C-alpha positions in Angstrom: -61.8 -78.9 -43.7 -58.8 -81.6 -44.2 -55.7 -81.1 -42.2 -52.8 -79.3 -43.4 -50.7 -81.9 -41.8 -48.9 -84.7 -43.6 -47.6 -87.6 -41.6 -45.1 -89.6 -43.3 -43.0 -92.5 -41.9 -39.6 -91.3 -40.7 -36.5 -91.5 -43.1 -33.1 -92.0 -42.4 -32.4 -87.9 -43.3 -35.2 -86.9 -41.0 -33.1 -88.5 -37.8 -30.6 -85.7 -37.2 -33.3 -83.2 -37.2 -35.6 -85.1 -35.0 -32.7 -86.0 -33.0 -32.0 -82.4 -32.6 -35.4 -81.7 -31.6 -35.4 -84.1 -28.5 -32.0 -82.6 -27.0 -33.7 -79.2 -27.9 -36.8 -80.7 -25.5 -34.5 -81.7 -22.8 -34.8 -85.8 -23.7 -31.1 -86.3 -23.7 -31.0 -88.6 -27.0 -28.8 -90.9 -26.5 -26.2 -91.4 -30.0 -27.6 -93.6 -32.5 -31.2 -94.1 -30.6 -33.5 -93.0 -33.4 -32.1 -95.0 -36.0 -32.1 -98.0 -33.7 -36.2 -97.0 -32.9 -36.5 -97.3 -36.8 -35.3 -100.4 -37.5 -36.9 -102.3 -34.9 -40.2 -101.0 -36.6 -39.8 -99.1 -39.5 -43.6 -98.5 -39.7 -43.2 -97.2 -36.3 -41.9 -93.9 -36.5 -43.4 -90.8 -38.2 -42.5 -86.9 -38.8 -45.4 -84.4 -39.3 -45.0 -82.0 -42.3 -46.8 -78.6 -43.2 -45.6 -78.0 -46.8 -41.8 -78.5 -46.9 -41.0 -78.0 -43.2 -41.3 -81.3 -40.4 -43.0 -79.4 -37.2 -43.8 -82.6 -35.3 -42.7 -86.3 -34.7 -43.6 -89.8 -33.0 -42.8 -93.1 -32.5 -45.5 -95.8 -31.6 -42.9 -98.9 -32.0 -44.6 -102.6 -32.0 -42.1 -104.4 -30.4 -43.9 -108.0 -30.9 -47.9 -108.9 -31.1 -48.5 -108.3 -27.7 -46.8 -104.8 -26.7 -46.1 -101.6 -28.2 -44.7 -98.2 -27.0 -45.5 -94.6 -27.7 -42.5 -92.3 -27.3 -40.5 -89.3 -29.2 -43.5 -87.4 -29.1 -43.7 -83.7 -29.7 -44.1 -80.6 -31.9 -41.7 -77.8 -32.3 -42.9 -74.8 -30.2 -44.0 -72.5 -33.0 -46.7 -74.7 -34.1 -48.0 -75.9 -30.8 -51.6 -74.9 -30.4 -53.1 -76.2 -33.6 -53.9 -79.6 -33.1 -50.7 -81.3 -35.1 -49.8 -83.3 -31.4 -53.4 -84.8 -31.0 -53.0 -86.0 -35.1 -49.6 -87.7 -34.4 -51.1 -89.0 -31.4 -54.1 -90.3 -33.0 -52.1 -91.8 -36.0 -49.6 -93.7 -33.5 -52.6 -95.1 -31.8 -54.0 -96.5 -34.7 -51.1 -98.3 -35.8 -50.7 -100.0 -32.2 -54.9 -100.6 -31.8 -54.4 -104.2 -32.0 -51.6 -105.2 -29.4 -53.4 -106.2 -25.9 -50.9 -103.7 -23.9 -49.4 -100.1 -24.8 -46.9 -98.4 -22.5 -45.6 -94.2 -22.5 -43.9 -92.2 -19.9 -45.7 -89.3 -19.2 -45.5 -85.8 -17.8 -47.3 -85.1 -14.8 -49.0 -82.4 -16.8 -50.0 -85.0 -19.6 -51.3 -87.8 -17.1 -55.0 -86.6 -17.2 -55.1 -86.5 -20.9 -53.6 -89.5 -21.1 -56.2 -91.3 -19.0 -58.6 -89.7 -21.4 -57.6 -92.2 -23.8 -57.9 -95.2 -21.6 -54.1 -95.2 -20.3 -53.6 -96.3 -16.7 -50.5 -95.1 -14.1 -48.4 -98.2 -13.4 -45.2 -96.8 -11.0 -43.1 -93.4 -10.8 -39.9 -93.5 -13.2 -37.0 -90.9 -12.1 -34.5 -89.6 -13.5 -31.2 -89.9 -11.6 -28.0 -87.8 -12.8 -24.4 -87.2 -11.2 -21.2 -85.5 -12.5 -18.6 -87.9 -12.8 -14.8 -87.4 -12.5 -13.4 -91.0 -12.0 -14.3 -91.2 -8.1 -17.1 -93.7 -8.5 -13.7 -96.3 -9.2 -14.5 -100.2 -8.5 -13.7 -100.7 -4.9 -11.3 -103.6 -4.2 -13.8 -106.3 -2.2 -15.9 -105.8 -5.5 -13.2 -106.6 -7.9 -13.5 -110.3 -7.7 -17.2 -109.6 -9.3 -18.9 -111.5 -7.0 -17.5 -114.8 -8.3 -19.0 -113.9 -11.7 -17.0 -113.2 -15.1 -17.3 -109.3 -16.0 -17.6 -109.6 -19.9 -17.7 -107.0 -21.9 -19.0 -106.0 -25.7 -18.5 -109.1 -28.3 -17.3 -111.8 -25.6 -21.2 -111.4 -23.9 -23.3 -114.5 -24.6 -26.3 -113.1 -26.6 -28.8 -115.5 -25.8 -28.0 -115.8 -22.0 -28.7 -111.4 -22.0 -31.7 -112.2 -24.4 -33.2 -114.6 -21.7 -32.1 -112.5 -18.8 -33.9 -109.8 -20.0 -37.1 -111.0 -21.3 -37.8 -112.1 -18.0 -37.5 -109.0 -16.5 -39.1 -106.5 -18.7 -42.6 -106.3 -19.7 -42.2 -108.1 -23.1 -39.4 -110.1 -24.6 -38.0 -107.7 -27.6 -34.8 -109.4 -29.1 -34.7 -107.3 -32.3 -34.7 -104.2 -30.1 -32.3 -105.4 -27.9 -29.5 -106.8 -30.2 -29.5 -103.4 -32.2 -29.2 -101.6 -28.8 -26.6 -103.7 -27.3 -24.6 -104.1 -30.4 -24.4 -100.4 -31.4 -20.6 -99.0 -31.7 -21.8 -96.1 -29.6 -20.8 -96.5 -25.7 -20.4 -100.0 -23.7 -21.9 -102.7 -22.6 -21.3 -105.4 -19.5 -22.5 -108.4 -18.2 -21.8 -110.7 -15.3 -22.2 -114.4 -16.1 -21.6 -117.5 -14.4 -19.9 -120.7 -15.3 -22.7 -122.2 -17.1 -22.7 -119.0 -19.3 -26.4 -117.6 -17.3 -26.3 -113.8 -16.9 -26.9 -112.1 -13.8 -26.8 -108.7 -14.7 -26.2 -106.5 -17.7 -25.5 -103.1 -18.3 -25.0 -100.1 -21.3 -23.6 -96.7 -21.1 -23.8 -94.8 -24.2 -23.2 -90.8 -25.3 -25.8 -88.5 -25.1 -26.5 -85.2 -26.3 -27.4 -82.6 -23.4 -29.2 -78.9 -24.0 -25.8 -77.8 -23.0 -23.3 -80.4 -24.4 -22.6 -84.0 -23.9 -23.2 -86.4 -21.3 -23.7 -90.1 -20.8 -26.8 -92.4 -20.2 -27.2 -95.9 -18.6 -29.9 -98.1 -19.7 -30.6 -100.8 -19.8 -29.1 -101.7 -15.6 -31.1 -105.3 -14.9 -28.7 -107.0 -12.0 -29.9 -109.6 -9.5 -29.1 -107.6 -6.6 -28.1 -103.9 -5.5 -24.5 -105.4 -5.0 -24.5 -106.2 -8.5 -25.8 -103.5 -9.6 -23.2 -101.7 -8.1 -20.7 -102.9 -9.1 -21.9 -103.1 -12.8 -22.8 -99.3 -12.7 -19.4 -98.3 -11.1 -17.3 -100.0 -14.0 -19.8 -98.8 -16.4 -18.9 -95.0 -15.5 -15.6 -95.2 -14.5 -13.9 -94.4 -17.5 -16.7 -92.0 -19.0 -16.5 -88.6 -16.7 -18.9 -85.9 -17.0 -22.9 -85.6 -16.8 -24.1 -89.5 -16.2 -28.3 -90.3 -16.9 -29.9 -92.9 -15.9 -33.5 -93.5 -15.7 -35.3 -96.1 -13.0 -38.8 -97.3 -12.5 -40.5 -97.1 -9.5 -41.1 -101.0 -9.1 -38.0 -101.4 -7.8 -37.7 -100.1 -4.2 -34.0 -101.0 -4.1 -32.6 -98.5 -6.8 -33.1 -95.3 -4.7 -31.1 -95.7 -1.5 -28.3 -97.4 -4.2 -27.9 -94.2 -6.6 -28.5 -91.7 -3.3 -25.4 -93.4 -1.8 -23.5 -93.7 -4.7 -24.3 -89.8 -5.3 -26.6 -89.4 -7.9 -29.6 -86.9 -7.5 -33.0 -87.2 -8.8 -33.7 -84.3 -11.0 -37.1 -85.4 -12.7 -40.0 -88.1 -13.0 -42.5 -89.1 -15.4 -45.0 -91.6 -14.7 -45.5 -95.0 -16.4 -48.7 -95.7 -18.0 -50.4 -98.5 -20.0 -53.3 -99.1 -21.8 -55.0 -102.8 -21.7 -53.2 -105.4 -19.8 -51.2 -104.2 -17.2 -47.7 -106.1 -17.7 -47.5 -108.5 -14.6 -43.5 -108.7 -14.3 -41.7 -107.6 -11.3 -39.2 -104.6 -11.7 -37.3 -105.7 -8.7 -34.1 -106.1 -10.8 -34.5 -103.4 -13.1 -32.3 -100.6 -12.2 -32.2 -98.7 -15.5 -34.6 -98.7 -18.2 -33.1 -98.5 -22.2 -34.5 -95.4 -22.5 -37.7 -93.1 -21.9 -38.6 -92.7 -25.6 -39.2 -96.9 -26.1 -39.7 -98.0 -23.1 
């Protein structure tokens, strides 16, 4: 029997609907995130339809010929239990079938399901939260930026940041990162030396919580906890409210830093990969760009 579900590429006018679904699920989507996913891989986001009604979505985004990531996977509550999620899942896997490595973030209750599809656990990702009210001002002893120049927005040397990111993420992502860092929502900071080499960078952007608006930080990468702290303090000092940050388990230095700064762990997911597990160290990654795209 033919399925009633029709899977179609996500269109621009689907973005508000998908964003609201993600908000209702507690994903806390950042402003502009879904449009950036779409621009990264226009063939890698889909919406499932029953007649004229959208009922679910998934992203299976190809960063390049070596790496892809599955996320933004959901079916709205009233249409769960009918196999529509499996159809979306299979569609995304087929799109990424030729890649050596595919990643995802798994909720604890879904880990065994993903293992059945060939995904293996890598490390725990922790979501940290803090209510900020201007109390995390930059401390005087850190005000000289540890000998580096602190640059913002358009003054940041893009290639330096791209090179820094490529050495610390599972796969280079120049197309995605350019869109991510140049998006007008939020603020980007980078620490650069006198040779224009990057030693850390981070982005904060507004996000949609279930009951209002907050802020998400990501990525946050730095040579050391001291530099990560400086970037973190600078990013949030003018952004009061709920601040969220997703930290990979591969960095053992992140949890002590966030705890000392008053962040609390509020949830966990498990990073999983199918195929070749990335061999790169995450010891300088303090915050992921987003759980939905890796």
